[in-house]
C-alpha positions as a Markdown table, in Angstrom:
| # | Residue | x | y | z |
|---|---|---|---|---|
| 1 | Met | 0.0 | -0.2 | 0.0 |
| 2 | Ser | 1.5 | 3.5 | -1.0 |
| 3 | Ala | 1.7 | 6.2 | 1.5 |
| 4 | Ser | -0.9 | 8.0 | -0.2 |
| 5 | Asn | -3.4 | 5.3 | -0.1 |
| 6 | Ala | -2.8 | 4.6 | 3.3 |
| 7 | Asn | -3.6 | 8.4 | 4.3 |
| 8 | Val | -7.0 | 8.0 | 2.4 |
| 9 | Leu | -7.9 | 4.8 | 4.4 |
| 10 | Ala | -6.7 | 6.6 | 7.3 |
| 11 | Met | -8.8 | 9.6 | 6.8 |
| 12 | Gly | -11.9 | 7.5 | 5.6 |
| 13 | Val | -11.7 | 5.4 | 9.0 |
| 14 | Ala | -11.9 | 8.6 | 10.9 |
| 15 | Leu | -14.8 | 10.2 | 8.9 |
| 16 | Val | -17.0 | 7.2 | 9.6 |
| 17 | Asn | -15.7 | 6.9 | 13.4 |
| 18 | Cys | -15.3 | 3.1 | 13.0 |
| 19 | Pro | -12.2 | 1.9 | 14.7 |
| 20 | Val | -10.0 | -0.9 | 12.9 |
| 21 | Val | -10.2 | -3.9 | 14.8 |
| 22 | Ser | -9.3 | -6.9 | 12.4 |
| 23 | Val | -7.6 | -7.8 | 9.3 |
| 24 | Glu | -11.0 | -7.6 | 7.6 |
| 25 | Glu | -11.5 | -4.1 | 8.7 |
| 26 | Gly | -8.2 | -2.6 | 7.6 |
| 27 | Asn | -5.5 | -3.5 | 9.8 |
| 28 | Leu | -2.2 | -3.0 | 8.0 |
| 29 | Pro | 0.9 | -5.6 | 7.9 |
| 30 | Val | 3.8 | -5.1 | 9.9 |
| 31 | Asp | 7.3 | -4.9 | 8.6 |
| 32 | Pro | 9.3 | -7.4 | 10.7 |
| 33 | Asp | 12.4 | -5.2 | 10.1 |
| 34 | Met | 10.9 | -2.5 | 12.2 |
| 35 | Ala | 9.3 | -4.6 | 14.9 |
| 36 | Ser | 10.7 | -5.5 | 18.2 |
| 37 | Lys | 12.9 | -8.4 | 18.7 |
| 38 | Ala | 12.0 | -10.9 | 21.7 |
| 39 | Ser | 14.8 | -11.3 | 24.3 |
| 40 | Ile | 15.9 | -15.0 | 24.0 |
| 41 | Asp | 18.2 | -16.6 | 26.7 |
| 42 | Arg | 18.4 | -20.4 | 26.4 |
| 43 | Phe | 20.9 | -20.6 | 29.4 |
| 44 | Ser | 19.0 | -19.0 | 32.2 |
| 45 | Ala | 17.8 | -20.9 | 35.1 |
| 46 | Glu | 14.2 | -21.1 | 33.5 |
| 47 | Ala | 15.3 | -22.3 | 30.0 |
| 48 | Gly | 18.3 | -24.2 | 30.7 |
| 49 | His | 18.8 | -28.0 | 32.2 |
| 50 | Leu | 22.3 | -29.3 | 31.2 |
| 51 | Met | 23.4 | -25.9 | 30.5 |
| 52 | Val | 22.6 | -23.2 | 32.9 |
| 53 | Arg | 24.9 | -20.2 | 33.0 |
| 54 | Asp | 26.9 | -19.3 | 35.9 |
| 55 | Asp | 29.9 | -17.3 | 36.8 |
| 56 | Met | 32.2 | -20.2 | 35.9 |
| 57 | Asn | 30.9 | -21.8 | 32.7 |
| 58 | Gly | 31.2 | -18.5 | 30.4 |
| 59 | Leu | 27.5 | -19.7 | 28.8 |
| 60 | Pro | 26.5 | -16.7 | 26.7 |
| 61 | Ala | 24.2 | -13.9 | 28.2 |
| 62 | Ala | 20.6 | -13.3 | 27.1 |
| 63 | Asn | 20.6 | -12.0 | 23.3 |
| 64 | Glu | 24.2 | -12.9 | 23.0 |
| 65 | Pro | 24.8 | -14.6 | 19.6 |
| 66 | Val | 25.6 | -18.1 | 20.1 |
| 67 | Asn | 28.3 | -20.1 | 18.2 |
| 68 | Phe | 27.3 | -23.8 | 18.2 |
| 69 | Asp | 30.0 | -25.0 | 16.2 |
| 70 | Gln | 32.1 | -25.0 | 19.4 |
| 71 | Gly | 32.0 | -27.1 | 22.6 |
| 72 | Pro | 29.8 | -27.4 | 24.4 |
| 73 | Phe | 27.5 | -27.2 | 21.7 |
| 74 | Ile | 28.8 | -29.8 | 19.2 |
| 75 | Thr | 29.8 | -33.7 | 19.9 |
| 76 | Lys | 31.6 | -36.2 | 17.9 |
| 77 | Gly | 30.0 | -39.6 | 18.6 |
| 78 | Leu | 29.4 | -43.0 | 17.1 |
| 79 | Gly | 26.8 | -44.3 | 14.8 |
| 80 | Pro | 24.6 | -47.6 | 15.3 |
| 81 | Asn | 27.5 | -49.5 | 12.9 |
| 82 | Gly | 30.5 | -47.4 | 14.0 |
| 83 | Glu | 30.2 | -44.3 | 11.8 |
| 84 | Lys | 31.6 | -41.3 | 12.9 |
| 85 | Val | 28.7 | -38.7 | 13.7 |
| 86 | Gln | 28.4 | -35.2 | 14.9 |
| 87 | Tyr | 25.2 | -33.4 | 16.6 |
| 88 | Tyr | 24.6 | -30.3 | 18.3 |
| 89 | Asn | 23.6 | -30.3 | 21.7 |
| 90 | Phe | 20.5 | -28.1 | 22.4 |
| 91 | Asp | 19.9 | -29.4 | 25.7 |
| 92 | Val | 17.1 | -31.2 | 27.5 |
| 93 | Met | 13.7 | -31.0 | 26.0 |
| 94 | Pro | 10.2 | -32.1 | 27.0 |
| 95 | Leu | 8.7 | -35.0 | 25.1 |
| 96 | Lys | 5.4 | -32.8 | 24.2 |
| 97 | Ser | 5.7 | -30.4 | 21.3 |
| 98 | Ala | 4.6 | -27.0 | 21.0 |
| 99 | Pro | 2.2 | -25.5 | 18.2 |
| 100 | Ile | 3.6 | -23.6 | 15.4 |
| 101 | Tyr | 1.3 | -21.8 | 13.0 |
| 102 | Val | 2.1 | -21.5 | 9.0 |
| 103 | Leu | -0.4 | -19.3 | 7.0 |
| 104 | Phe | -2.0 | -20.4 | 3.8 |
| 105 | Lys | -4.0 | -18.8 | 1.3 |
| 106 | Glu | -7.3 | -20.5 | 0.5 |
| 107 | Gly | -6.8 | -23.3 | -2.3 |
| 108 | Glu | -2.7 | -22.6 | -1.9 |
| 109 | Ser | -0.4 | -25.6 | -1.2 |
| 110 | Thr | 2.6 | -23.1 | -0.2 |
| 111 | Pro | 2.4 | -20.5 | 2.8 |
| 112 | Val | 1.5 | -17.0 | 2.2 |
| 113 | Glu | 4.7 | -15.4 | 1.0 |
| 114 | Gly | 6.6 | -13.3 | 3.3 |
| 115 | Gln | 4.5 | -14.1 | 6.2 |
| 116 | Leu | 6.5 | -15.3 | 9.5 |
| 117 | Asn | 5.3 | -18.3 | 11.0 |
| 118 | Ile | 3.7 | -17.6 | 14.5 |
| 119 | Ile | 4.6 | -19.2 | 17.9 |
| 120 | Asp | 3.4 | -18.4 | 21.5 |
| 121 | Val | 6.4 | -19.9 | 23.6 |
| 122 | Ile | 10.0 | -19.1 | 24.0 |
| 123 | Pro | 13.0 | -20.6 | 25.9 |
| 124 | Gly | 12.3 | -20.3 | 29.5 |
| 125 | Asp | 8.4 | -19.9 | 29.0 |
| 126 | Glu | 6.2 | -23.1 | 30.2 |
| 127 | Gly | 5.5 | -25.5 | 27.6 |
| 128 | Tyr | 8.2 | -24.4 | 25.1 |
| 129 | Ser | 10.1 | -27.1 | 23.0 |
| 130 | Asp | 12.4 | -26.9 | 20.2 |
| 131 | Phe | 10.2 | -29.3 | 18.7 |
| 132 | Trp | 7.2 | -27.7 | 17.0 |
| 133 | His | 3.8 | -29.4 | 16.0 |
| 134 | Val | 2.8 | -27.8 | 12.6 |
| 135 | His | -0.8 | -26.3 | 12.2 |
| 136 | Lys | -1.8 | -25.1 | 8.9 |
| 137 | Val | -4.1 | -22.0 | 9.2 |
| 138 | Thr | -6.0 | -21.0 | 6.1 |
| 139 | Val | -6.3 | -17.2 | 5.9 |
| 140 | Pro | -8.6 | -15.1 | 2.9 |
| 141 | Asp | -7.3 | -14.8 | -0.5 |
| 142 | Tyr | -6.9 | -11.2 | 0.4 |
| 143 | Tyr | -5.0 | -11.6 | 3.4 |
| 144 | Arg | -1.6 | -9.3 | 3.3 |
| 145 | Ala | 1.4 | -11.0 | 4.8 |
| 146 | Asn | 2.4 | -10.2 | 8.6 |
| 147 | Thr | -0.9 | -8.7 | 9.2 |
| 148 | Val | -1.2 | -11.3 | 12.2 |
| 149 | Thr | 1.8 | -11.3 | 14.3 |
| 150 | Ser | 0.7 | -13.1 | 17.3 |
| 151 | Leu | -1.4 | -16.4 | 18.3 |
| 152 | Ala | -4.0 | -14.1 | 20.4 |
| 153 | Glu | -4.7 | -12.2 | 17.1 |
| 154 | Leu | -4.8 | -15.3 | 15.0 |
| 155 | Thr | -7.4 | -17.0 | 17.7 |
| 156 | Ala | -9.4 | -13.7 | 17.7 |
| 157 | Met | -9.5 | -14.1 | 13.8 |
| 158 | Gly | -11.0 | -17.7 | 14.0 |
| 159 | Tyr | -9.4 | -18.5 | 10.9 |
| 160 | Pro | -9.7 | -22.4 | 9.9 |
| 161 | Asn | -6.7 | -24.3 | 11.9 |
| 162 | Glu | -5.7 | -27.7 | 10.6 |
| 163 | Arg | -3.5 | -29.9 | 12.9 |
| 164 | Thr | -1.0 | -31.7 | 10.9 |
| 165 | Asn | 0.9 | -34.5 | 11.7 |
| 166 | Leu | 4.3 | -32.8 | 11.2 |
| 167 | Ile | 6.9 | -32.2 | 13.6 |
| 168 | Val | 9.8 | -29.6 | 13.0 |
| 169 | Asn | 13.0 | -29.1 | 15.1 |
| 170 | Cys | 13.6 | -25.4 | 15.0 |
| 171 | Pro | 15.5 | -24.4 | 17.9 |
| 172 | Val | 14.8 | -20.5 | 19.0 |
| 173 | Val | 18.0 | -18.9 | 19.4 |
| 174 | Pro | 19.4 | -15.3 | 19.9 |
| 175 | Asp | 19.8 | -13.2 | 16.7 |
| 176 | Gly | 23.3 | -13.7 | 15.3 |
| 177 | Ser | 23.7 | -17.3 | 16.4 |
| 178 | Thr | 25.3 | -19.7 | 14.1 |
| 179 | Ala | 25.2 | -23.6 | 13.3 |
| 180 | Glu | 27.0 | -24.2 | 10.3 |
| 181 | Leu | 26.5 | -27.7 | 9.6 |
| 182 | Arg | 23.5 | -29.6 | 8.3 |
| 183 | Tyr | 23.3 | -33.3 | 7.3 |
| 184 | Lys | 21.7 | -32.4 | 3.9 |
| 185 | Pro | 23.5 | -29.8 | 1.9 |
| 186 | Glu | 20.5 | -28.4 | 0.3 |
| 187 | Asn | 18.9 | -27.6 | 4.1 |
| 188 | Thr | 19.4 | -23.9 | 5.0 |
| 189 | Asn | 21.8 | -23.1 | 7.9 |
| 190 | Gly | 20.8 | -19.6 | 8.3 |
| 191 | Leu | 18.3 | -18.2 | 10.7 |
| 192 | Ile | 14.8 | -18.0 | 10.2 |
| 193 | Arg | 12.4 | -15.1 | 11.5 |
| 194 | Gly | 9.2 | -15.8 | 13.2 |
| 195 | Trp | 6.3 | -14.1 | 15.2 |
| 196 | Tyr | 6.1 | -14.3 | 18.9 |
| 197 | Lys | 3.4 | -12.1 | 20.8 |
| 198 | Asp | 4.0 | -9.1 | 18.1 |
| 199 | Met | 7.8 | -9.3 | 18.6 |
| 200 | Val | 10.4 | -11.0 | 16.2 |
| 201 | Val | 12.3 | -14.1 | 17.2 |
| 202 | Thr | 14.9 | -16.3 | 15.2 |
| 203 | Tyr | 15.2 | -20.0 | 15.0 |
| 204 | Phe | 17.3 | -22.6 | 13.3 |
| 205 | Asp | 15.8 | -25.4 | 11.1 |
| 206 | Phe | 17.0 | -28.9 | 11.2 |
| 207 | Ser | 15.3 | -31.0 | 8.6 |
| 208 | Glu | 17.9 | -33.9 | 8.2 |
| 209 | Lys | 14.7 | -36.4 | 8.4 |
| 210 | Thr | 10.8 | -35.5 | 7.9 |
| 211 | Leu | 9.3 | -36.4 | 11.5 |
| 212 | Thr | 5.6 | -37.4 | 11.3 |
| 213 | Val | 3.6 | -38.6 | 14.2 |
| 214 | Glu | 0.2 | -39.9 | 15.2 |
| 215 | Leu | -2.2 | -37.0 | 16.3 |
| 216 | Pro | -3.6 | -37.5 | 19.9 |
| 217 | Asp | -7.6 | -36.6 | 19.8 |
| 218 | Glu | -6.8 | -33.2 | 21.2 |
| 219 | Gly | -3.5 | -31.2 | 22.2 |
| 220 | His | 0.0 | -31.6 | 21.0 |
| 221 | Pro | 1.5 | -34.9 | 19.7 |
| 222 | Asn | 4.8 | -36.0 | 21.6 |
| 223 | Ala | 7.9 | -35.8 | 19.6 |
| 224 | Pro | 9.2 | -39.0 | 18.2 |
| 225 | Val | 12.2 | -40.4 | 20.3 |
| 226 | Ser | 15.3 | -42.5 | 19.6 |
| 227 | Asp | 18.1 | -43.9 | 22.2 |
| 228 | Ile | 21.8 | -42.9 | 22.5 |
| 229 | Leu | 23.9 | -44.5 | 25.1 |
| 230 | Val | 26.8 | -42.3 | 26.6 |
| 231 | Thr | 29.4 | -42.4 | 29.2 |
| 232 | Phe | 30.9 | -39.5 | 31.6 |
| 233 | Asn | 34.4 | -38.9 | 32.8 |
| 234 | Ile | 32.9 | -39.5 | 36.2 |
| 235 | Asn | 30.3 | -42.0 | 36.7 |
| 236 | Pro | 26.8 | -40.5 | 37.8 |
| 237 | Asp | 26.8 | -42.4 | 41.2 |
| 238 | Met | 30.1 | -40.8 | 42.1 |
| 239 | Glu | 30.4 | -37.4 | 43.5 |
| 240 | Gly | 30.7 | -34.6 | 40.9 |
| 241 | Gly | 29.9 | -37.3 | 38.2 |
| 242 | Gly | 27.5 | -37.4 | 35.2 |
| 243 | Pro | 27.1 | -34.2 | 32.7 |
| 244 | Pro | 29.3 | -31.9 | 34.9 |
| 245 | Ser | 32.5 | -34.2 | 34.3 |
| 246 | Gly | 31.9 | -34.1 | 30.5 |
| 247 | Phe | 32.1 | -37.0 | 28.2 |
| 248 | Val | 34.9 | -39.4 | 28.0 |
| 249 | Thr | 36.9 | -39.0 | 24.8 |
| 250 | Glu | 39.7 | -40.9 | 23.1 |
| 251 | Met | 43.0 | -39.9 | 24.2 |
| 252 | Gly | 44.1 | -36.5 | 22.7 |
| 253 | Thr | 41.2 | -36.0 | 20.7 |
| 254 | Asp | 37.3 | -34.8 | 21.1 |
| 255 | Gln | 36.0 | -38.3 | 19.9 |
| 256 | Thr | 33.4 | -39.7 | 22.1 |
| 257 | His | 32.3 | -43.3 | 22.5 |
| 258 | Asn | 28.5 | -41.8 | 22.7 |
| 259 | Val | 26.3 | -44.1 | 20.7 |
| 260 | Val | 23.4 | -43.3 | 18.5 |
| 261 | Gln | 20.8 | -46.0 | 17.8 |
| 262 | Thr | 19.8 | -44.6 | 14.7 |
| 263 | Ile | 21.1 | -42.3 | 12.2 |
| 264 | Pro | 18.9 | -39.8 | 9.6 |
| 265 | Glu | 18.5 | -42.5 | 7.0 |
| 266 | Asp | 16.8 | -44.9 | 9.4 |
| 267 | Asp | 12.9 | -45.0 | 9.4 |
| 268 | Met | 13.0 | -44.6 | 13.2 |
| 269 | Tyr | 15.6 | -41.9 | 13.7 |
| 270 | Ser | 14.8 | -38.8 | 15.7 |
| 271 | Pro | 16.8 | -36.0 | 17.0 |
| 272 | Leu | 15.4 | -36.2 | 20.3 |
| 273 | Trp | 17.3 | -38.6 | 22.3 |
| 274 | Asn | 16.4 | -40.6 | 25.0 |
| 275 | Val | 19.6 | -40.7 | 27.1 |
| 276 | Asn | 21.2 | -44.0 | 28.7 |
| 277 | Val | 24.2 | -44.0 | 30.5 |
| 278 | Tyr | 26.7 | -46.7 | 30.4 |
| 279 | Asp | 29.9 | -47.3 | 32.9 |
| 280 | Asn | 32.9 | -45.3 | 31.8 |
| 281 | Ala | 35.0 | -48.6 | 32.6 |
| 282 | Asp | 33.7 | -50.0 | 29.2 |
| 283 | Phe | 34.6 | -47.1 | 27.2 |
| 284 | Asp | 37.3 | -48.8 | 25.0 |
| 285 | Met | 35.0 | -51.7 | 24.3 |
| 286 | Val | 32.2 | -49.8 | 22.9 |
| 287 | Ser | 32.5 | -49.1 | 19.1 |
| 288 | Asn | 28.8 | -49.3 | 18.1 |
| 289 | Trp | 25.3 | -49.9 | 19.1 |
| 290 | Met | 25.7 | -53.8 | 19.5 |
| 291 | Ser | 29.0 | -53.3 | 22.0 |
| 292 | Ala | 27.4 | -50.5 | 23.6 |
| 293 | Met | 24.2 | -52.4 | 24.5 |
| 294 | Ser | 26.8 | -54.9 | 25.9 |
| 295 | Ala | 28.0 | -52.6 | 28.3 |
| 296 | Asn | 27.1 | -52.0 | 32.0 |
| 297 | Ile | 24.1 | -49.7 | 32.0 |
| 298 | Leu | 24.3 | -47.5 | 34.8 |
| 299 | Gly | 20.8 | -45.6 | 34.3 |
| 300 | Thr | 18.2 | -45.7 | 31.5 |
| 301 | Gly | 15.9 | -42.7 | 30.4 |
| 302 | Val | 17.8 | -40.1 | 32.5 |
| 303 | Ala | 17.2 | -37.3 | 29.9 |
| 304 | Leu | 15.7 | -36.3 | 26.5 |
| 305 | Val | 17.9 | -34.3 | 24.6 |
| 306 | Asn | 17.7 | -32.5 | 21.3 |
| 307 | Cys | 20.7 | -33.3 | 19.6 |
| 308 | Pro | 20.2 | -33.2 | 15.6 |
| 309 | Ile | 22.7 | -35.1 | 13.8 |
| 310 | Val | 24.6 | -33.0 | 11.2 |
| 311 | Thr | 27.4 | -35.5 | 9.9 |
| 312 | Val | 27.7 | -39.1 | 9.2 |
| 313 | Glu | 31.2 | -40.6 | 7.8 |
């Protein structure tokens, strides 16, 4: 809309004393470049679990860009058949997904061009997850991109809302953050913008595997899960043991013997890992999933972590 047309519209509204309250009645799109940015902190006490900022660990502050291509955010492990794999560490996540809303015009199969997807929770909020349950929202043909910028407004409009069976792994991160690696070279490794309560957020997209689920009768589905076996420098049942002690690595390298049950080519792959812990005394004998399963298992189901695999050799 040109500035002159906008002025005419504003004058017309004033003359008839009819306040604009909906998209149909003339709300104007919002330019994401001019909108406020939401404050994002993945390492606060409210958001973090294994990675919580303190005076010693140097984890990035709120809104500080995060380089996920350095420790402790990326790990070298092993695949089910002994492959060398790398995966990012995005911390503990709940089993239940959170909703993300994608807008489509009537009769079209691709999202509204230029419209940012809409979420209603960010790290630290109750119900937040990196794993998003995709909702397909149908808007009128005359809808203009970024006229709706919050779930509250979307709900008030009453647009048709289809619960799909798709789950996407899109961690919300501070603007400027980087994670360069992707399993599929064609997948974008840059940041994607979205709307959160009329503010702009940024997130990564990890699409190494299409994740589909069976929908519950109501509510949001659980994300699919796969298993991982890990071992720590100090076993969890000892003082200072478990995650704070770090993963055991091969001498002089950063190669762990953490073994994933599946890789992205496998039907049952999921980047949401059910963590099981084996005795570090068995580190040298572990080289694949079968040998890891033969190790002394110290704990099962100790956490669910978001660790998308980005390389397999």
